[in-house]
N, C-alpha and C positions, 0 to 999 in steps of 0.2 A: 514662257512657251505655253501654247494652248495644248490642252489633252486631245486625244482623238475624237472624243464625244464633242468637245467644243469646236473643233474644226468641222465636224460633220454638221453640227447645228448652224455654223456660220455659212457654210456652203449651201445648206438648204435655205437658209434665209436670202442669200444673194441669188439664187435661182429663182425664189418666189418673186423677188424685186424685179429681176430680169424679165420674168413671165408678165408681170403687172405692167412692165414698160411697154411691152408689145401689144397689150390690149387697149384698143383705141376706141372711145365712145363716138358716135356719130348722132347728131341732132337731127330729129325728124323734121320734115318741112313744116310741120304745124308749129314747131317751137320757134322757127325763124322767120316765118310768114309775117310780113310787115315790116321787118328789118330788111327783108330782101324780097324780090318778087319770086314767088314760088314757081313760076313758069321758067325761070331761067335754070341752066343746067348747073348741077353741082359737081364739084371735082374732089371733095373731101374723101370719098370712099375709094376712089381710084389712087389718089395721093397715098392713103394709108396703105393700100395693097401694094404700091410700088416700093415702099419703105420696107416691106416685109413685115409689118405689124398684123396683129390679128384684131378682127372685130370684136367687139365686147358682146357675148351671149349670155351673160349671167350678172353676178354682183358687181357692182361698181366699187372699187376700193376706196374711193373718195367718200362714199357714204357708210354710215353705220350698217353692220350686217344685220338682217332680219332673221328671226328664228325660222326654222324649216317649216313650222306650222303657225304662221303669225296670226294674231288675233287682232281685234279692233283697237284694243288698247296699245298694242304694238305699233299700229300705224300712227296713232295719235303721238306716240313717244318718239318714233324713229323716221317717219316720213312726211307727216304733217307740219306746217307752219305753226305759228303762234296761234293758240286756240283760245285766247282769253275771251274772245267776243263770244264763242260757242258756250263756254263755261259760264259766263256771265248771264246769257241768255237762259240757260238751263237753271241756274241759281235763281234767277227771277221768277221763272215759271213755278219752281219749288216753293219759294216764298208766296207766291200768289195762291198757293194751294191747289195748283193743278194736278191732273193725274199724271201718273208715270208715263202714259202715252204722249202727253204733250211735252212732259220734261224730255223725254227722249227725242221728239221730233225737233225740240229746240236745240239740243246737243248736236243733232247730226244735219240741221237744215242748211249748213254752209261748208259742209266737209268737202265738197268740190273745190271751193275757193282756196281753202288752205292746203288742199292736197293734190289737186289735179288741173282744173282749168276753171276760168272765171265765167266766160261766155255762157248763157243759159245754165247758169249753176244749179238752178232749182231742179231742172230736168236730169242733169248729171248726177247730182246728189240722189235724188230719187231712183235712178238707175242703180247706182251703187249699192244701195241698201234694200231694195225692194225684196230680193229673195230671203232677207233675214230679219224684217220687222213686220209688224201688222200693216196689212193693205192700207188701212187709213192713214197710218203714219207716212208711208210713202207717198200717198196721194197728196197729203198736207205739205210735205216738203216740196213737192213739184209745183204745187199750187201757190205756195207762198211767193214765188217769182213774180207772179202776175199782181197778187193781191197787194203786195207792198206799194204798188204804185196808186192805189185808189183808196181814198179815205172811207170811213164807215163811221160817220158821226154818232150813230145811235150807241156804239159800243165804245166810243172814245178814241177811235184811230185816226189820226191825221196824216196827211202826207208829210213825210220826214224833211224837216228843214235842211238836214244834211244832203238830202238829195239835191236840193237847189244849189248848194256849193259844190256838190260833185258834177252834176250833169248841166247845170245852167237853168235858169228860170224859164226858158222856153222849150225845155225837152219835153217831148212827147214819146211814149213808147211806140214800138212798131204794131201794125193792126193784129199781128198774131197775139200780141200780148193782151190787147183789148178783147179779142175772142176767147182767150184763155179766162181771163177775168170774168166775162159773162157766163161761161160755162161754169166756173167755181162758185160764183155768186149764187147760182140756182141748184147748187150740188147738196146733197144730204150732209156732207162733211165739211161744208164751208166753215163753220165756226172752228173746227181743228185746225185749218190752214190759217184762218184769221187770227187765232191765238198765237201761232208762230210770230206773225208780224207785231202782235201787241207786246209780245215778250222780246223781240228783236231789238237789241240794244244799238242805237245809232250813234251813240256817243258813250264811249266806255269810261268807267271809273278806275283811273290806275291805282286808286287807294284800295280797290277791293281784289283780295287775291282769292282766286278759287282754284281747287285741285281737281285734277281728274278723278283721284281716288274717291272724291265726294259723290260719284256717280258710279263706281264700279259695280255696285249691287244692282242699280237700275239697269245698267247695260247688261249684266248677267240675265236679268228677268225679261227683258224685252229686245235683245238682239240675238238672234239665233247663231252662235259662232259655230262655224262647220268645223267637224272634227279634223278634216284634211287641212285646215288653215285656210284664210281668205286668199283666194287666187287660185286654190288647188282643188276646189270642191265641184267643178264643172258647172257651176250655176251660170245663168245668163249674165251675171256681173263679174264672173270670176277673171275676166281678161283684163277688165278694169283695175282691179286690185293688183294683178301681176305687173301691169304698166307702171303703176305707182311704186311697186316693189322694186322693179327693174327699169328705171325710167330711161336709161340710155343703152338699152339692149338694141342691137342692130336690127334684129328681125323678130 
């Protein structure tokens, strides 16, 4: 026989499960575009409401819960995908004796890819971190997107062979990429952006293990963590971090 306390706990657990069952996530059109024509009407939301379910407006129980005041490290651990590429790039920049400004830029340059969206990832990553890092770091992260397509023999940067395999030997970037490259090439911070591409590992070494803890001190000195938590500080990038925190929220 269960005690009164045990029955109360069981009832609370069942109520929680019933509530979770009534909360339904809806994928945004951006996430399904390509798999389906975004111009076509969607019926998911009306079907959910007809069933009497509630739309998800907060934490998704299928994901690990984020702290109330999440930090960059929390996003790396609880929301981002595998980060070996970023960690190895930052490690290489450190081994090459570069400044912490270059190291943090290498650590963050592809966070959009592992946490948010792939297209125009340099621009998205720069937008995500601009309120929290040195202006030069954000500029370099944005500019690396264009710079990576263009060799610079004088400093030993060649077009990545991996890109030939990824995109084909006849691939040519869009005109806006050429325009961004020309602007970056003439910019006073050109070398900062170029150093990201020089330390950007296009072939990973599975035998090299790098831990995020190796860079927590550098993050602390070079990333301005808001007291309210990423996503809740009303910065121009806060909404992006909230979207990553609650990716299936209905509105």
